[in-house]
N, C-alpha and C positions, 0 to 999 in steps of 0.2 A: 343432286340429280338422281332420279330413279333409273336404275339400269337393269332391273329385274327382267328376265325373259320367262315367258309362260311355258308350260309343259306342252309337248307335242300334241297330246290328246286334247288339251284345251284349245290349241291353235287350229286343230283340224277343221273346225266349223267356220273359221274365218278366212275369207278370200284375202290373199296377200299381194295381189297385183293391182296397182292403181290404174285407172283409166287414163289414157294418154291425152285425150282432148276433151275438155269440158268447159262449162260456163264459168266455173271456179274450181280450183283444185284443193281447197281446204274447207272442211266442215267448220261452220261458224255457230257459236253457242253463246247465249247471254242469259242472265237472270239471277236467281237466288244466291245471296252471299253464303247461305248455309250449304247449298249444294256445290258451290264453287270449288272448295278444296278437293272434294271427291271427283268432280269432273276434270279438274286439273291433273290429278294423279292418273286418271284413266287416259286422258288425252296424251300425256307424256309416254305412258306405257304403250299406247296405240301406235304412236310414232316410232317407238323403239322396236316394236314387235311385228309391224307390218310394213308394206311398201307405200302405204298412204302417208301423206304429210300429217304432222301433228295438228289436230284441230285448234282453232283459236277460241279461247274461253274467256268471256268477260263477265263481270259481276253487274251490280246496279239494283238488285232487288227483284223479287218474283214479279211484281206488278210491272216494273219497267221492262223486264225481259219478255213477258208475255205481250206487252204493248208493241214492242219491236217485232216480235214473232208474227203478230196479227196484221202487220202493215201491208203484206202482200206476198205474192209468189214470184220468184226470180232470183237471180244471182246476187242482187243488191240487198236481199233480205236474209235474216238469220234462218238457219235450218232447225235449230233446237232451242227451246226455252227451258231453262232450269227453274224449278218452282218448289217451294217448301209448303205448298198448299195445292188443292185441286184447282184447276182452271174454273173461272166463274162463268155463269150463263152470259153475262154482259160481255165478257171477253170472247166467248164463242161467237156471239152475235157480231162483234167487231171484226173478228177473223172472217166470218162469212161475208160480210159487206165488202171485204177486200179480196175475196176469192180464195181464202184459205179455208177450204171446206172439209178436207180429209186430214184429221189430226190423230196421231197415235200417242196414247198415254202410256208411259212407262214408269212403273213404281220401282224405285231402286232399293228401298229399305225404309228404315225408321230412324228418327232422331228425337231427342228430348230437349226441352227448353229449360235452362237452369238459371239460378240466381247466384251470381258470384261477386266477390268483393276483394279488395286488397288483402293479400295474404297476411299482412300484419296490421290490418285495420280493425275497426270495431267487430265485436263478436257476433257477426251475422251468420248463424249456423243453422237456424231453424225458422222456417216461415210456414204460414198457412195462406190459403187464398184470401181469407178474411184480413190477414195482416197487410197484404199487398193492396187490397181494396181500401182499407182504412187509411193507408199511407198516401195513396195516389188519387182517390176519388175527389171530385169537387164538393160533393155533399155526402155526409155520413150520418149514421144514426147515433145520437148521444142521448142517454136517458130516455129512450123511446121516441125521440123526436128527430126528424130529418133536418139537419142544419148544415150551413157552410162548414167545410172541413176546418176544424180549429187546431189540428195536430201539426206540430213542428218537429217533434222528435218521435222516434219509434216507441220509446218507453211511455209516451203520453197515453197510448191506448193498450199497450201490452207490456206489463212490468217485466216480463221475461226477455224482452228485446233490449238492445243497447240504448243507453241514454245518449243517442247520437242524432244529429240533424238528419231529417229525411231528405234524401237526394237519390233519385233513381234515373238511370239512363236506359230508356226503353226503345225498341225498334220503331222507326218512323212508319207512317201509314202505307208506304209503298212496299214494305217488306212483308212476305208471307208470314214471318215470325210474329208480326203484330197481330194478325188475325187470330192465331192460335193463343197468343198471350191474352187477348181480349176475351176469347170464348172460354178458355179453360182456367184462367186465373181471375181476371177482373169480374166477368159475369158470374162466375161461381162464388166469388167473395161478396158480390152485391146481394146475391140470394142468401148466402149463409149469415150475413150480418143483419138481415131483415130490411135492408135498404130498398130492395125491389118491392117488397110488400108495402113499405111506407110510402113509396112513390105512387103506387096504385091507390092506396088509401087516401092520398092527398088529391086524387082526381085524375091522375094520368091514365091513359089507356095502357094496356099491357104492352102493346107495340112500342109506344113512346117510352115507357119505363125500361124496356129492354135496351132501347137506344141510349137512354140516359145512363144506364148501368155501365156502358162502355166508355163513357167520357173520363178524361183524366184532368187533374187540376192544372191550371195555367199560371201558377204563381212562382214558377221556377224550380219547384221541388220534383217535378216530373219533366224530364228533358228527352225530346224525340231525337234519335240518332238516325240520320238519313243515309249515312255511309255504312260500311261493313263493320264486322266485329272488331277490327283493329281500331276503329274510331272509338268504339265503346271502351275498349281496353285503355286507350290513351286518356279518355275522360276519367276513368277510375284512377289511373296513375296520378292524375293531377288533382284528385279530390278524395282524400282519405276516407270520408264518410260515405262515398258513393257505392251503390250497388248497380250491377248491370245485368241485362238479360242476354244470354248467349245460347248458342247451340252446344250440346254436350261435347261434340268433337272439338270445338274451339277451346272450351274450358280444359279438356283433357290434354290438350297440347300446350297449355299455359299454366300448368299447376305450380310452376315456380313463381308465378306472379299472383295467382288467384286462389281463393278458397271458395268452396261451394256450400250452399245451404240445403238442408232437406226441405221438401215440400210436403205438407200434411204428414210429416213423420217418415217419409220415404227418401232415402238417399238416391240421387240420380246415377244410374249406371247402365251399361249395356244390358245387364241381366234384368234390372227392374223395369227397363223400358220394353224389353222383348216379352216379358210376362204381362205387361199392362199394369203392373203395380204402381209405377211412378205415374202421377196423375197428369203430367204436362208433357205429352209426347205427341208426335205427328208423323204421318208418312211423307216421304220425299219423292219428287217426281221429276221427269223431264218429258217434254212434249216434242214430237217430231212432225215436221211438215212433210206429209206423204208425197206431195207433188215434187219434192226435191229428191226423193229416192230414185236412183237410176240416172240422175242428172248431176248431182254433186257427188264426186267420187268418195266412197268410203262411208257414206252416211248410214246405210243399213248395217254395214260391217262394224261401225263404231258402236251402234246400239247393241248389237250382239256381243261385242267385246266387253262393253260396260257391264253387262248382266251375266257374264261368265261366273260359274261357281268359284273359279280361281281368283276372281276379283271381288265380286259383290257377295260371295258366300261367307259363312261365319268364320272361315279360316283365312279369308283373303286380306289383302292390304287395306281395303276400305274399312273392314271391321277393326283392324288395328288402329285406324285413325278415328274410330268412333261410330261408324255406321252400324246400326243394328240390322242384321240381315233379314230380308223378307222371307218368311216361311213358305210363301207361294212363289218364290223366284222361278221355279221351273215353269210355271204357267206363263210368266212374263217372257221367258226365253222362247217358249213355243209360239207365243203370239208374234214376236218379232220375226222368228224364223219363217212364219207363214206369209209374211208380207212379200208380195211379188215385186220383183225389180224389173221395170220396163225401161229399156234404154230410150232416151229422148232428149229434148232440149226445152227451154222455156219459150 
């Protein structure tokens, strides 16, 4: 359990008295499995350091969390959605249809997506986006022609990779990690291998080719994981040849079980992500339902608490867990502080 107490100067901006009567007395949060450990750490410290109850934090994926968030305004609906990607236009539209019209976006920092495997498994230590595409795409370029993927082993297309069966556990489509994986790895590999160009040359429109680039094979060598990273880890534990897609923080907290590969020659670390050198990184967010501020006790205070330098800054406990601090954290702090609290009810 975390028992750390924050400094007096850090706590000075946080109100420490909970409202005595309200629609609900605990902040409710759901969403990204990547943001989950950070939110859980902050929720526990918030309960320890203020008079507000410890917020309830649930996982389920970015898309699932945002779907719940957008269902409506009222004590039966969540207050915050964690997300490892920006909210989409169609999600904003769904929110608006249900009366969720004022949404505060809070960027908490950055994370990297890494490719990890059993610590004593095959020598998966260096990948490129082209390698991942060639392993997982349903169609690849062979001898200049676009064909059904014939590869069963990593060494079939890259002699520097292990002579091991292709088996990858990737985030399911409801996870924000999947979108970043598709955009920064699969799509990049599709272009680098010439597959995109071959699709267009074969008569596809560029839009259709872009969509086709994001597809993954369905013959069992690419496996969607709909749960959180612990499910991916369990799958790798049970499959010596497997590789998995994780957030950097999860890998760094499981280095006794996992080894990580470089991507395009860059080792994933807090430093390479903060400089932008590591090619597969993304910002992390949570979204606040503004209509719940002033009604759900501690909601604004929790957002302020989360973004304190002592927590989300480069020397805070979230950085120790793997979060890359946002260089514009002070802007986020000012934005939250400026939000007016109007006492009311639903």
